C-alpha positions, 0 to 999 in steps of 0.5 A, a space after each residue: 528494526 533490522 539487525 545492526 540498524 542504528 537507533 539514531 537513524 532518521 525516522 521518515 514518514 511514509 504514505 503507503 497509498 492505493 494508487 501512489 506512495 510517498 516518503 517524507 522527512 521533517 528536519 530543520 527545513 520543515 516537512 518535505 517529500 523526498 523525490 527520486 533521482 528524476 525529481 518525481 515525488 510519487 511512486 506508483 504503488 505498482 509491482 511487476 514480476 518478470 520471467 527471470 525472477 526480477 521485480 519492478 516497482 513504480 513507474 516502469 511497472 505502471 507504464 508497461 502494465 498493459 503489456 504484462 497485465 497478469 503479472 503486474 499487481 496494483 491497488 494491493 492496499 485493498 487486499 491488505 488484511 483481507 480474506 478472499 470473501 472480503 475482496 470478491 467484488 474487486 476480483 472482476 476488475 483485477 487483471 491478476 489472480 487473487 486466490 485463497 491462502 491459509 485461513 482463506 486469506 487473499 493471496 496473489 497468484 503469479 504464473 511465469 513460464 510455467 512457474 507459479 508463485 503466491 504472494 501475500 499482499 504484505 509481501 507485495 506492499 513490502 516491495 513498495 516500502 523497500 523502494 521508498 526506504 532505498 530512495 530515502 537512504 540515498 537522498 539522506 545519505 544514511 541508512 533509513 530503518 525507522 518509519 511512521 506509516 499512515 493507514 486509513 482511519 477506518 482500517 481495522 486491526 487486521 489491516 493495521 497488523 498487515 501494514 506493520 508486517 509489510 514494514 517489517 518485511 521491508 526492513 523497517 521498524 514501524 515506530 508508529 501507525 498513524 491515521 491518514 486524516 490525522 496525519 493530514 491535520 498535522 501537516 495542515 496545523 504544523 507544516 504547510 498550513 501553519 497559522 498564526 491564529 491562537 484560537 481553538 478550531 474544529 477541522 474536518 479532514 475529508 480524505 477520498 483516496 485511491 482505495 479508501 474514504 475517511 473523514 475525521 473531526 479534530 479539535 486543534 488547540 494551538 500553543 498560546 505562547 512559546 514553549 507550550 504544547 499544541 494539541 491535535 485531538 481526534 473527536 471522531 472518525 468514520 469511513 469505508 475501506 472499500 470506497 475510493 478512486 478505484 471504485 470510480 474507475 470501476 463504475 466508469 469502466 462498466 459504463 464504457 464497456 456496457 457489460 461485466 468486465 469479468 469477461 475481458 482478458 487480463 490484458 484488455 482489463 488492464 488496458 480499459 482500466 488504464 484508459 478509464 482512469 485517464 478519462 476520469 482525470 481529464 474530466 476533472 480538468 475539462 467539460 468533456 473528454 474522449 476515449 479510444 480504447 483498443 481491445 483485442 476484439 473491439 475498439 471503444 470510442 466514446 466522448 463523455 461529458 462531465 455531467 455524465 461522469 458526475 451522474 455516475 460518480 454521485 452515488 459514491 460522493 453521497 456515501 462519503 457525505 453519509 460518513 461525514 454526517 455520522 462523524 459529525 454526529 459522534 463528535 458534535 451532536 449534529 452541529 455541522 456549522 461548528 466546523 471551522 475548516 474542511 481540509 481536502 485530502 486524496 487525489 479524488 478531491 480534485 474532482 469539481 463535483 466533490 469539492 462543490 458537494 463537500 462545500 455545500 454540505 459543510 457550508 464552507 469553501 474547502 481548503 485545498 492549499 496543500 497538495 492533496 497527494 502529498 499532505 498525508 506523507 508530510 503529516 507522517 513526517 511531522 509525526 516522525 519528527 515529534 517522535 524523534 524529539 526534533 519537533 517539540 510542542 505538539 501532542 497527537 491524540 488519535 482514536 480507534 475507528 471501531 468498537 472492540 469486544 468479546 463474544 458472550 453466550 448466545 452470540 452477543 458481543 460485549 464491547 470493552 472499548 467503544 469506537 472513537 475512544 482516544 488511544 492508547 486505551 485500556 479496558 477490562 471486564 469480568 466474565 464467568 462460565 455458563 456450564 458446570 465443571 468447565 475446564 477451558 474458556 474460549 475467547 473470541 475477539 470481535 470488532 464492529 458496531 453491531 450487537 451480534 458476533 455474526 454481524 461483526 468481524 472476528 479478529 482472533 480466538 484463543 483458549 484459556 485452558 487448565 481451569 479447575 472444575 467449578 460450578 457455572 458462574 464461579 470462575 472469575 475471568 478478567 479480560 483486558 484489552 489494550 490498544 496501543 498508540 498505533 491502534 493495535 490490540 493486545 488481549 490478556 485473560 486472567 482467571 483469578 481463582 486458579 491463577 491461569 493467564 493468557 496473553 497475546 497480540 491479536 493476530 486476525 484469522 485472515 492475517 499473517 501469523 507471527 511465525 509467517 512474518 518471522 519466516 519471511 523476514 528470516 528468508 530475506 536475510 538468509 537469501 540476501 546474497 542469493 537474491 542479489 545474484 539472481 537479480 544480477 543474472 536477470 539483468 545479464 539475460 536481458 542485456 545479453 539478449 539484446 547484444 545477441 540480437 543486434 550483433 547477430 543481425 550484423 554478423 549475418 549481414 557482414 560475416 563474409 567480408 570479415 577477416 577469417 580470424 575475426 569471423 571465427 572468434 566472433 562466431 564462437 563468442 556468440 555461441 558461448 553467450 547464447 549458451 549462457 542465456 539459454 542455461 540461465 533461462 532454464 535454471 539461473 542457478 546453473 550459471 556463474 554470474 561472473 563467467 556470464 558477465 565475462 562472456 558478454 564482455 568478450 563478445 562486446 570486445 570481439 564485435 568492435 571490428 564488426 561495428 567498424 565494418 558495418 559503419 563502413 558498409 553503411 556509408 558506402 551503401 548510402 553514397 549516391 549512384 551515378 
């Protein structure tokens, strides 16, 4: 929690999405999405960096992304908690640069006016979360500092840690991390999809979003009478964090281009991606759609019918159905017919092919009554309300998506907690040494379903040192895993004979360390005043440049008919303001923001007479000639 933030501040629900993000609240009016001042619920998950050090988040950043292709970041969620190798397949489609950071983490490189900045995905995500936090604070009339944030059910420990870090950098206490399909089920069961039925029902939540796919099988047991508790129990989950609407865009982009998009310039890549996304959306509504995409060296003109698009999309949909099959097998032993309802979540579920194939797979008409873009945020708000004590009579029982274990001799993985175990979960197991007189034990923590460590994802490694020399097999090392209600792992180790202990919250080797997060958070406090000043100067540069353009053009045109005194003053004011702009562009710290503002204000005041002369001359020039 940010320093000084009241513990009684409202808890909001946030859907931090690949394409769009939302913030919602659940109060006496029920769950609802908080809109911005223009009445828009969705905030595009897009961030643009400008030459003056400014940051633009949301609609403006998205609308002008093709103009500032290399300095506009989108789909950052797919980089969260990932190494550079993890995101290699995405790099050809990204107009901005993704480079290796510490421990081979994926970082975003932004080059502006010869200056280079490198941002972690968590920092960029924090900018989106901060914008949502500010929106909620304005709408609710109180400072918002606590949130429930949703993640794909198949996010691993590294990605969950990254999401929590992003929330902290945005000044939010992340009260709980909730799986997106589970949040959708909460909204369906308690909010927009409330039913008077008292019977237990099995619900499949099919969540096909912008960057990820998840399916969860839940047992929903409604309260039978007033004062009793409704249970939302996740039985199984499956999915892929690299399967989403972005991948459909990529396939369509390659189809339209007929070659590797890596050869395109950042601007062309951004332009074609934008037009491919628009074409995809149009084909969900119409049987055919046309595209005219103007690139730097060619123009792509095509008409694509829905059948063509469905042929391109079909392999992705088949992959989602394979995950559905696995989840049903884990939860119900292949009894798909036992499912009572299929809830559709995510923008991709508007596609007719997906609705048809999902309906055929489950033998049910998909449930689409709740807006697929909003349902996750609404469910997060419901969970926030449960945690704050405002919504009573509901209990959420979620599961971990992937098994957790430690590497043993020979490179095998001993699983301590298996996938689809209900959280919070705790498990422990005893290990020993394999070499005589071993004085330290290395513990490598892995996540995944394969039997060998080489085929699983390594989360962390630490050493338990100072163990007295003993024959092999004599030390008794108890390793305990604790997964909290947000799905975040803590590991402890205790060598019983020597009493040596080690305890840590797992920091994945491709995530941010605690020290990095602490440093980033502290820097945001230390530099808050400086950042505000810089932002003010950035705005002054932009506005002053426009003033100098318009006033300068009129001055050049009408200066000879201005009174001498006014002409001299105006010339001096123009030069003074131009000097401020040039110095601020070279080094924003070299100018005083207040003096800069007064220089602009003095020019505005001095230009009043010039405007009067300009209007008079325009009227004179527009009179009909005889």
